[in-house]
N, C-alpha and C positions, 0 to 999 in steps of 0.2 A: 707249358702253362707258367712255370716259374720264370722262364726267360721273358715272357710277355709282361708279367707283373714288374720285373726288375727294370725293363725298358721304360715302362710307364712312369716309374718312380724317378728315373734319371731325367726323363722329359719334364716332369713337374718341377724338379729341383733346378733345372736349367732355365725354365721360364719364370721362376719366382723372382720377385724384385730383390735387389741387393740393398739391405739396410745399413751396411757398414759405410763409414766415412771414406770417400775416395778422392776428394779435392778440397783444398784450402786456398782461397784467393784473397789477396790484399790489393786495394786500389785507393787513390786519393782523388778528391774532387777538383784540385787545381795544382799545377806545377809548371812554372815557378810560383812562389808565394812570398809576400812581404814578411818581414820579421814580426811586426805587430799584428799580423793578420792570422785569423784562425782558419784552418783547413779541416776537412772531415776525412778521416781514415776509415774505410769500410773493409771489414774482414768477413767473408762469407764461407760457410761450410755446407756441403751438400748432404747434411744429415741433421737430425735433431740432437743438439749437443747441450750438455749442462753448461750454463753461463760461466760458472766459476772455473771451468777447466782451462780456459784460455789465459795464459800468463802474458800480460802486457807491461810488466815492470821494466823491461829494457828500454821503453820509450822515455822514462824519466831522466835519462842521461842528457839528451839533447832537446827535449820538448817539455812544455808546460801542458800537462794532461788535464783536460776539462771534463765535461759531462760525457758519460758513456750510456748509450741506449742500445737495447737488445730487442730483436724482433725475430719471430719464427713464422714460417709459412709452409703450407702444404698444397701442392697442385696435382691434379690427376687428369691425364689426357690419354684416351684410348687404353684405359686400364693400366697406364704407366704412372705410378705415384712418385712425385719428386718432393723431397723435404729440404728445407733450407733454414739455417740459423745465421743471423747477421748481427755483427757488432759495428756500431758507428761511434767512433771516438773523436772528440774534438781536440785538436792539437795546435799549439803555437810554438814556433821555433824560438829557442833562447838566444840565438845569435845568428847573424847572416853567414852565408857560405854554402858549401856543398855538404849536405847531411844525408845519412842513410837511415831509412826506416827498416829495422832488422826483420828477418824472416820469423814467422811464428809457426809453432808445431802443435799438432793435436793427433794423438793416437798414431804416431809415426808418419803423419802426413804434414808437409811443410809448405808454406807460401814462399813466394819469391821476394827478396829484398827490393826496396824501392829507393832509387837515387832521387833526392829532392834538392832543388835549387832554392835557396832562401836569399832574397834580395834585402838590401838595407831598407830601413823603415821609411825613408823618404824617397825611395826609388820609384814607387808607384804613387801617383797623385791620389790623395785621400778621396776626392770626389769621384774617382773612377771605381771605387769599391762598391760592392753590393750592400754593405752594411758598415756604417761608421757613425760616430757620435761627436757632437760639438757641445761644449759647456762654457758657461761664463759665470763669474762671481761679481756681485754688486760692488764689492770693495775687497782689497787685499789687506786692509788694516782696519780693525774694529775694536770697540771697547767690550769689556766683559758685560754680558747682558744685552748687547746690541744685536738686533736681528740682521742677518746677512742672507741675501737671496742667492740661490744657486740654481741656474737654469740649464736644463738638458734638452738637446734636440737630437732625436734618433732618426737617421735617414735609412730607408729600406728600399732596395731595388727589386726585391722578390716578394712573393705573396706570403704574408706572415700567417702561420697557423695558430701559434700560441707563443707567449713570451712573458718574461718577468723582468722588470726594470728595478734594480736595487739602488737604494739611496747611497749617497756618498758617506764616508766614514771619517769622523773627527773625534779623537779621544777627549772625553770630558766635555761633551757638548750635547745639546738637545737638537735633534733633527727631525723634521716632519714635513709632509707634503702640504703645499699651500694651493688651495683651489683644485679644480678638475683638470685632467689632461686635455690638451688640444690635439686633435687628429685631423690632418689635412694633407695636401700635396704641394710640391714645389718643382719647378723645372730647373735642374742643375746641369749645366753644360749640355743642354739638349735632351737630357734624360728626365722623365717624370718619376719622381721619387715620393714615396709616402713618408711623411714627417710627423713624428709624435713628440709633442713638447710637454715638459713637466717642470714645475718649479718647487724647490725645497726651501724651507726656512731653517737657518742654522743659528743657534745662540750658544756662544762659547761661555763656559763657566769658569775657566781659569786663564790667567794671562801667560804670555810667552809666545815663542815661535811654534806654530802648530803645522803638522803635515796633514793635508786633506786628501784622502784617497778618493779617487774619482768614482763616479757611478758605474755600474756594470749592467749589461743586458745579456740574458740567456733566453733562447727560444728555439722554435722550429719553423722552417719555411718549406713551402711546397716547390719542388723542382721537377722538371721532366726527366724521366728515366726510361730507357728502352725496356720493353716487355720481353722476357726470356722466350726465345723461340718464335717471335712474331715480328711483324713489320711496324706495329703501332707502339706508341709510347704512352706512359701514364704518369700521374703525379705521385711523387714520392716525398715523404717527410724527411727533412734533413736538419740536424741541429746546427745552430749558429751561436756566436758569442762575440761580444764587443766590450771594450773597457775604455772609459774616458781617462785622459791624462790626470796625473796627480797635481795638486796645487799646494802652495805654501800660504799660510795665513798668519799675520802678526796681530796678536790680541793684546790690547793695552789695558792696564788696570784703571779703575775709576779713582779719582783723587780721594785722599783720606778724609777730607771734610765733606764729602758728598753725603746727603741724607740717605740712610739705609732704606728708607721707605720709598725712595724715588726709583725711577726707571729710565731707560735710554730710549729716545724717540727723536724723529726728525721734527715733529710738531705735536703739541698737546694743548687741549683747551677743555674748560669746564662750562657747563650750561645747566640751567634748571628750567622746569616747566610746571606750572600750576594748572589744575583742571579748570579753575575759574580765574579769569584774568581780572582780579580786583584787589584792592588794598584793605578792605574792611570785611571782617568775618564775625560770626556770632559765637558766643560761649557754648561749648558742647557740640558744635557742628564740625565734622571732620574736614580737614584741609588736605587734599592729595597733592604731594610734591614729588617730582622725579628729578634727580640730579644725575647727570651723565658726564663721564670722563671719556673723551675721544682722543686717540693717539694714532699718529701715522708711522708706519714702518716699525711696529712693535707687536709682540704677541700678546693675546688676551691674558695669558697666565702671568705676564710680567706686570700687569696693572695692579696697583695696591687697592686694598679695601677702602671705601669712602667713609670718613668720619664726619658726621653732621651734628655738631652740638646745638642744643636749643636752650632757651630760658626755662627756669624751673616750672613755670605755669603752663608750659606747652608740652603735653605728653606726646611722645613719639612711638609709633607702632610700625617698624620697618618691615618690608617684605624681603625675600631672599634676593641678593644681588644677581643681575642678569649679565652674563658676559657674551660677547659676540665678536666674530672676526669675519671680514669680507674684503673682496678685492674691489678697488675703485680706481679706474684709469690706470690700471697696471700696478697699483701700489696697494700694499696691505694696510688695512685700517682696522683697529681694534677699539672696543669700547666696553665700559662697565657702567651699568645703570642701577641706581638704588631708588626705589619708590617707598615713601613713608607716608603714613596717615598721621597728621598732626591734629590733636584735639585740645583746643584751649580750655582751661579750667577756670579762668577768671578774666574779667574784662581789663583792658588796658592797652598800652602801646608797647609792642615788642619788636626787637631787632633780631632777625635771623643772622647769626655771625658769618663773617667772611670765611670762605673755605679756600685753602691753598694746598696744592699738591706739587712737590718738587720733581723735576725731571732733568735729564742730562742731554744737552744738545751736542751730538758728535761732530756736527759741521763747524759750529762756533767754538767747540771745546769749552763749554761753560755750563753751569747749573742755571736753570730757569724755573719759573713758577707758573703753573696753571691756576688762575685766580677766578673765583666766583664771588662777586661783590656782595656786601651785606645788603639785606632787604628789611624794610620796616613795614609791619602790618598793624592794623588797628582791630582790636577785639571789643565788641560791645556785648553787654549782658542782655539776655532775653528776659527782662523784667516786665511783667504785664502792667500796663497802666492802670492806676486805681480808678474805679468807677465812681463818678461824682453823683451824689444824690441831691436833687434840687429840694430846697426847703419850701414848705407850703405854709403860707400865712393866711389867716382868716380875717378878712376886714371887719372892723367893729361896726355894729349897726347902731346908729344913734336915733333915738326917738325923742320927740319933743312933747311937751305938755305934761299934765299931771297924771301920775300912774294910778292914784286911788288905792283901793284895797287889793287890786289884782296882784301886785308884787308879793304881798304876804301869802295869798292863796297859792300862787305859783311856787313859792319857796316851800310851802308845806307839802305839796304834791311831789316836788323834786326830792325832798328828804325821804319820803316814803318809797319813792322809786329806787333811790340809791340803796336803801336797806334791803329791798327785794333783790336787786342786782347783786349785792354782796353775798347774800345767802346762796343764790344760784351759782355764782362763780366758785364759791368755796366747795360746793358739792361736785361741780364739773372738774375741778383741779385734781381731785382724788382719782378720777378715772382717766384723765388725759395724760398724766405723767408716765404711767407704764406704757401707753401707746407710743409716746414720743421716744422713750428709751428703746422700745421694741423696734421702731422704725429705724433709728440710728444703728442699732445692733445688726439689723438685716443688711443695711448698706455696707457696713464694715465687713460683715461675713461674706457678702458677694465680692467685694474687692479682694479680700484675702483668698477666696476661692480662685479668682482670676489670676492672682499672683502665683498660687500653687500650680495651676494648670500651665502657666507660661514657663515657670521654672522647670517643669517636667519635660518641656520640649527642647528644641535646639535653636529657636529663633531668638538671638540676643536682643534685637530691637523690640520684640514683643515683651520680653522680660523687663526691659527698662521702662516701657510704657505702663505695664501693669504695676511696677514699683511706684511710679509717680502718682498713679491713681490711688493706690492704697495709702501712701503717705499723706496725700492731700485729704483723704477721708479721715485720717488719724489726727488731722489738725496741723500737720507739718507743712513746710514749703514743698511745692511740687517740682522744684528745680533740682537736677542731678547734683549740681555743685553744692547746694545746701544739704541735700540728703547724705552725700558722701562725708560731710562733716559731723554726722551724728555719732559715728564710731569708726575706728580703724578697720575693723573687719568688714564693715559695709563699704568703706572706700575701696578696700582691696578687691572685693567681689565686683563692684561696679567697674573698676579698672580692667579686671580680667575679661569681663563681658565686652567692654569697648575694644579691647585688643583683639578679641576673637572676631568682632564684627567688622573692624576696619583693617586688619592685617591678615592677608590670605595665608601667610606662612605660620600663623599661630595655631595653638591647640584648640580643641573643642570648647564649647561654652560650658561653664560649671554653674548650673542653676541651683544646685543644692547649697553651695556656699552662700549665694545671695539670699535664699530663703531662710537659712539658719541665722544669718546676720540680722535679718529683719525681725525674726521672732525673738531674738535676744535683746532687742531694744526695750527700754522701759516704756510702759503704756502711758499715754497722755490722757489723764482722767477728764480734764476739762474739755478735751476734743471729742470724747466718746459720749458725753452727757448733754442733753438739751439744756439750754440756759433756763433756770427757774424764774418764774414771774414773782415779783415782790408782792406782798400783801396789798390788797386794794386799799384798805384803810390802815394807816400806820398806827 
């Protein structure tokens, strides 16, 4: 019985899967290889191995070691379990010639060394490679602050799974992508290649000879790989890498006399636009004006802030400047726009001053000016025309003949009638004056209530309308220009409300300040009382 149990134990141990590492294999995806071409070194172990146990430092002697990817897999067939750990290392030879990829060891198991033939960089035509890059600079000589375009074309002969295209590197420079990538295909020497195009903008901040390190690409492609133990193949992810050639750039300083507020551009111009195409405007009515600076081959961040001076009687409420960059016919165009609401406070003829912005022309190597000519506008006051009251005359009636005693009798009755009318009017006056005062007080109270209600809200236009109604009831002028002259506090409150109403970038309306300024005004007694009638009989 003991012998049978022992035999069964030996059988179980013999049929159990072997988990220990038994084979370490190293292969390359191409041989020979060009000096500037990357190859993939694959190292596979038939067990699940910790990634850090493999020492690849020996490769650094003859190779540039790029990205390393690690994968693990487990397969089971007829109760036979197979585990694998694979390292894929991107390599580029430092020099041409015959090189050796050394053997690697894990737990006493070693791989075979690989003899690698490295050809000179120009031995293989670039266009025959599965991955290569072409780059171009718009100019090799530029000024400080000038925009230089750097175009990259990436050619791929294999199916791209994922990838990252890194920008070129220039010390002390601003570099960013311009526009969107272009993805298409081209036929190169009979091969259909996928082509990805990208454009970068480079602005150098310091003068001198500069070294521009080329763009880099790292990614993974899908390649066919044979299935272990089978006759079919499958797609396998494999890392790839490419680097563009380095370039030299000469950066020139701007002349000492160049305006520091200027910028470098191929072409620049100023233009303005009014919402209403007319030359005559009214006092208090807002005028919307937009001034735009447009420049070719420059970045939006290089454009200066626009300064738009105005005469003292024209109040300006500017919005936040808007910057924009776009591509037009393959060229970069940038612009900055400033919209302002101009509110005239007095009638007259005004000149909007000429605007000049300096810029440097790198082609002609001189400073130029973008000019917006001066413009004259006419402002008229909104003064209501006086109402003419037509005079009424009573024609005299002439009678002929003798009057007799009737004139004396008529005069006596007239005197009696006038005495009666005087007594009646004296009695009526005592009761009518309080009624008139009460009616006027009710009108003022209603206007003040409307002003309070408007100031409690957020509608600046309603506040100003209520203010004009109340001040007219108080006996003042109903024009904002005249009302603002009653006190500095009132003028400030009106200006704040106009700014909030006409400039979107301003703060909220402060109705409390307007109401307090109105209540602080001295009351006009003559405006609040009804005019008294003189005595009938002096």
